[in-house]
C-alpha positions in Angstrom: 11.4 16.0 8.0 8.3 15.0 9.2 9.5 13.5 12.8 11.7 16.3 13.4 8.3 18.6 12.6 6.4 16.6 15.3 9.1 16.6 17.8 9.1 20.8 17.5 5.1 21.0 17.6 4.9 18.7 20.9 7.8 20.8 22.6 6.0 24.1 21.4 2.3 22.7 22.7 4.2 21.6 26.2 5.8 25.7 26.1 2.3 26.8 25.5 0.4 24.6 28.0 3.1 25.2 30.9 4.2 28.9 30.5 1.0 30.7 28.7 -1.9 28.8 29.9 -0.4 27.5 33.0 -2.5 24.2 32.5 0.3 21.8 32.8 1.8 21.1 36.1 4.9 18.8 36.7 2.3 16.0 37.9 0.0 16.1 34.9 3.3 16.1 32.8 4.4 12.9 34.3 0.9 11.5 33.6 1.0 12.4 30.0 4.6 11.4 29.8 3.3 7.7 31.1 0.2 7.6 28.6 2.3 8.5 25.5 4.9 6.1 26.4 2.3 3.4 26.9 0.7 4.3 23.7 3.9 4.2 21.9 4.9 0.8 23.3 2.3 -0.9 21.7 3.3 0.2 18.0 6.8 -0.2 19.1 6.3 -4.2 19.6 5.0 -4.3 15.9 7.5 -2.4 14.3 10.3 -4.4 16.4 8.6 -7.8 15.3 8.5 -6.7 11.7 12.4 -5.9 11.8 12.7 -9.0 13.3 11.3 -10.5 10.2 13.0 -8.1 7.8 16.4 -9.6 9.6 15.5 -13.0 9.0 14.4 -12.5 5.1 17.5 -10.4 4.2 20.0 -12.9 6.2 18.5 -15.9 4.5 19.1 -14.6 1.4 15.6 -14.8 0.7 15.1 -11.8 -1.9 18.0 -13.2 -4.1 16.6 -16.7 -4.5 12.8 -15.0 -5.2 14.6 -13.0 -7.8 16.2 -16.1 -9.2 12.8 -18.1 -9.6 11.1 -15.0 -11.1 14.0 -14.8 -13.9 12.4 -15.8 -17.1 8.8 -15.9 -15.8 6.5 -16.8 -18.6 2.8 -15.8 -18.1 0.4 -12.7 -19.1 1.3 -9.4 -17.5 -2.3 -9.1 -16.1 -1.8 -12.8 -14.3 1.6 -11.4 -13.0 0.2 -8.2 -11.4 -3.1 -10.1 -10.0 -0.5 -12.7 -8.3 2.0 -9.7 -7.0 -0.7 -7.6 -5.8 -2.5 -11.0 -4.0 1.0 -11.7 -2.5 1.5 -8.0 -1.5 -1.9 -7.7 0.3 -1.0 -11.1 2.2 2.4 -9.6 3.6 0.6 -6.2 4.2 -1.4 -8.2 6.9 2.0 -9.0 8.7 4.7 -6.4 7.3 5.1 -2.9 7.4 5.2 -0.9 4.2 8.7 -0.1 4.4 9.5 -3.7 4.7 7.4 -4.5 1.5 8.9 -1.3 -0.3 12.5 -1.8 0.4 13.0 -5.7 0.3 10.3 -7.5 -1.5 9.5 -5.3 -4.4 12.6 -4.8 -5.8 12.3 -8.6 -6.6 9.6 -8.0 -9.1 11.2 -5.3 -11.2 13.2 -7.7 -13.6 10.1 -9.8 -14.1 8.1 -6.2 -14.6 10.4 -5.3 -17.5 10.5 -8.7 -19.1 6.6 -8.8 -19.3 6.6 -5.3 -20.5 4.6 -4.0 -17.4 5.4 0.3 -17.0 7.2 0.6 -14.2 5.4 3.5 -12.9 2.3 2.0 -12.9 3.5 -1.0 -11.0 5.1 1.2 -8.4 1.7 3.0 -8.0 -0.1 -0.4 -7.2 2.4 -1.7 -5.2 2.4 1.5 -3.0 -1.6 1.7 -2.8 -1.6 -1.8 -2.0 1.1 -1.2 1.2 -1.2 1.6 2.3 -3.9 -0.8 2.1 -2.0 -3.2 4.0 -1.2 -0.8 7.0 -5.1 -0.9 7.7 -5.5 -4.9 7.1 -6.1 -6.7 10.4 -4.5 -8.7 12.0 -1.5 -6.5 12.0 -1.8 -3.6 10.3 0.2 -1.0 11.9 -2.4 2.2 11.7 -4.8 -0.2 13.6 -2.8 -0.6 16.4 -1.8 3.6 16.3 -5.6 4.1 16.2 -6.0 2.0 19.1 -3.2 3.6 21.0 -4.4 7.2 20.5 -8.2 6.6 20.6 -8.4 3.7 23.0 -11.1 2.1 20.7 -10.5 -1.6 21.0 -9.0 -3.4 18.1 -11.7 -5.9 18.1 -14.3 -3.0 17.2 -12.1 -1.6 14.9 -11.2 -4.9 12.7 -15.1 -5.6 12.8 -16.0 -2.4 11.1 -13.0 -1.7 8.7 -14.3 -4.4 6.3 -16.4 -2.3 4.1 -13.6 0.0 3.6 -11.1 -2.5 3.1 -13.8 -3.7 0.2 -13.6 -0.3 -1.5 -10.0 0.1 -1.3 -9.6 -3.5 -3.1 -12.2 -2.5 -5.7 -10.1 1.0 -6.3 -6.8 -1.5 -6.5 -8.5 -3.8 -9.0 -9.4 -0.8 -10.9 -5.7 0.4 -11.3 -4.6 -2.8 -11.9 -6.7 -3.6 -14.6 -6.9 0.1 -16.0 -3.2 1.5 -16.2 -4.3 4.7 -17.9 -6.1 5.6 -14.6 -2.7 5.4 -12.9 -0.7 6.9 -16.1 -2.8 9.6 -17.2 -1.3 12.5 -14.9 2.1 11.3 -15.5 1.7 11.4 -19.3 0.1 15.0 -18.9 3.8 16.3 -17.6 5.9 14.6 -20.6 6.3 10.8 -19.1 6.6 8.7 -22.4 5.6 5.3 -20.6 
């Protein structure tokens, strides 16, 4: 997995720095470990908060309630897609992508089938939307990762991210309004949807 590969690469880098280049002492190693733990702690707090929210959503049976409300929904498919994507953008501001994909997205699949929305199209649009959520203030997890790695203050990153978010939202709207943009490549490989 990527996590295991990262662990092996980190161990390899430590061995190289200590044995071959002799640039790593025990004192330096302690400082590196403390800095890494400090950087990881900020991201861990955000992930922990998202997991607590995920637990509350699951234990209060919110997914079943929402799925029941969406059964028999009567609205145009485009309006449904736009409404779902606005909701996903808002949720992306406070939840991590894994929670959205595993807990929230399955609620909309029956309604997509009823409205005739292609599930591949819906899935690709939803994943792109979750990716946008990773960098959306105030709790975009990648903002905290970049802050921890580079030391750039969150305030500065949030101020500079808006043009990029605007372009990503324009691309998302293009994918929603033009399903062939998303489905062209799968159809080239025989997808019949």
